[in-house]
Residue, then its C-alpha position, 0 to 999 in steps of 0.5 A: m500500500s502506497a502512502a497516498h493509498y494509506i492516507q486515503h483509506h484512513l480518511t474514507n468513511l464506511q458508507y451505506d447508500l440508501v438509494h442502491h442499498t450498497l455498502g462501501s464508500g464514495g456514495g452521493f448525497w443519500t448516504l449514511n456514514l455508518d462508522t460515524l453513526m455507530i461510534s457516536w451512538f456507542l459513546g453516547v450510550v456509554f455516557l448516559f449509562s455511566f452517568r446514570w449509574a453514578a446517580v443511582k449509586v450516589v452515596e452521602g459522605v465520602p464519594g467514590r472516584w467515579q461519583n466524585c468525577v461526575e459531581v465535578l463535571v455537573e458542578f462545572a457545567n452548572t457554574q458556567v450556566k450560572e455565570t452566563f445566564h445569571c440564574e439556574d437553567r436545568l435544560v441549558a445546564s444539562l445540554g452543556l454537560t451533554i455536549f462537553v462530555w459527548v464531544f470529549l469522548m468522540n474527540f478522545m477516539d483520536l488518541l487511539p492508535v491509527d490502525l487499531l480499529p480499522n484493522a480490527m474491523k477489516a478482520l471482520g470483513v469491514p473495508y473502511l472505518r474512521a474512528v473519530p466521529t468529530a472529524d466528520p463534518n456531517l456530525t459537527f454540522g448535525l450538532s451545530l444545526s441542533v443548537f441553531v434550532l434550539l436558539l430559534v426556539y429559545g428566542f421565540n419562547f422568551k421574546g414572543f412573536k412580536g419581540f422576535f420579529k422586532e429584533l429580526l427586522c428593526e435592529p440595529f437600525s430603524m424599521w425603515v431599513f428592515p432589509i438591511n437589518l434582516t440581512l445583517k441578522l441572517v448573516e449573524e445567525c447563520a455564522k453561529p452554526l457554521s463557526l461551531a461546526l467548522r471549528l470542531f471539524g477543522n481541529l479534529y480533522a487536522g489532528e487525525l491527519i497528523f496522526i496518520l502521517i506519523a503512522l507512515l514513518p518508521w516505528q522508531a520515529q513514530w514514538l518520538l513524534g507521536g508521543p509529544w503530539a498525543i500529549f499536546h492533542i489531549l489539550i486540543i480535544v478538551l479545549q474543543a469540547f469546552i469551546f463548543m459547550m461555552l459557545t452554545i451556552v453563550y448563544l442561548s443566553m443571547a437568544k434569551s436576552g434582548h438585543 
């Protein structure tokens, strides 16, 4: 296998064509990236059940290690919401916690050895597998568009029909130039999901590609370069999960408040 073929193979998703009902790669619009869906769902289930287990097994007094970890994460998400909203909001706090932990788990897949999961699935007859869901723009845009819909719901819910469309058409200038106001508002709102999705995708795609390039080197050089990059990448995967969570909270706070 040449270097170009090796890189291309590791950057190819396992796809299912909904039109022709075929499994492979290179499908058109009506295709599902099965590896992205399966790994993200699996990590989501692990997150839900592990946190549920900590809640069921909670004890007073001295907590265990896992309970202590969950309590720290819950308090961390709740604190961010309090500081941004200046009040408690269970929905937004739960959303922030979910985004941070789930995105972190998906980012963490980038620290697994490059050939580990693809070779394991190849032994089972699966030709392709990308192990990092957040390196797939379909998933990052799915997350950001979900947040975007929630922004619209929050804005309409707190401002009402009149307040929502008043901000849309009459600000920042007067209502007599509402086409300009509407254009500026649409650009502002569309930039939010776009920046959320592309920031997360770009950072994880770059990290995945660097690990693949390091894997092409002789094994002695792989440890020399891969070790420091993996340590640095730990900061990146945590930071990207935190940024996605914080921007979601900030955007929801902006949707709730006035112009």
